[in-house]
N, C-alpha and C positions, 0 to 999 in steps of 0.2 A: 502559543503559536500553533498554527495548524497548516497542513499542506494537503492539497488535492492533486493527485497525480494520475495521469492517463498513460497507460503502457500499451504499445502496439507491437505487432510482430506475431510470433507463434505463441500467444499468451493464454489462449483458451484451450481447455482439454489437456493441459500438461501439468496440472497440480499447482498452478500459480496461486490461487486463492488459499488453498490449504497451506502452502509454503509460507505465504505472507502471515497467516495466523500463527504458524509455528515460530517464525522469526520474531514476531511481535512479543512472544512470551519472554524473550531475552532482553527486551527493552521496555522502559517505563513510558509506553505510548498507549493510547486508546484510539479506537476508530473502527473502520470497516473496509471491506473490499468486495467488489462485485464485478461480474461480467456485464458488458454492454452488448447491445444487439448488433453493433457494427464490428464486433470482433476484438475490441479493446477491453482492457481491464481498468476499472476505476478504483482508486485507493484513497482513503481519507485517513490521515494520521494527525493526532493531536497530542501535544506534550511540549517539553522544552525544545528549543532549537537543536541543542546537542543530541537529545534523545531521538528526535525525528531524523536528523541527518544520519546518525549511526544506523537506525532502523532501515532507512531507505538504501543506504550503502549495502547493508546485508541482504536486502531483497534483490538489489542489482547483482550482487555477487552470486547469490544462489540461483537466480533465473537468467543469468547472462546469456546463455545460449538461445534464449527465447525472445528476449527484448530487442526490438529493432529501433524503437523510439520511445522517449519518455518526456512528457510535458508536465511540469510541476508549477503549481500556482499557490501562493500564500492565501490563506483563508482565515476567517475569524475562528477562534476556538469554540468548542461545543462542550460546555460543562455537563451536559446531560448524558454524555457517553460514559460507558463503563466497559472496560475490557476492549478486546479487538476481535471482530467476528466477520463471517461471511454474511452479506445481506442480499436481498433481492434475487 
């Protein structure tokens, strides 16, 4: 299972990407996170449903003061991914 999530609000310039990478170390997920030109952050998480949900909940908790909206979409898994990192 995989999820693609778009976060909006005060999510750029506040350590969101670094926090997501740090939080990912506590969960068996792989994927990436990046800033978008429109001010949102895009995050792709791949793993078991339970691992992804726990990871996204921790991201929400850690960045709650910055997230105004979150749009999540299920995607196909990407077996080529290793680890979790900042891209783009």
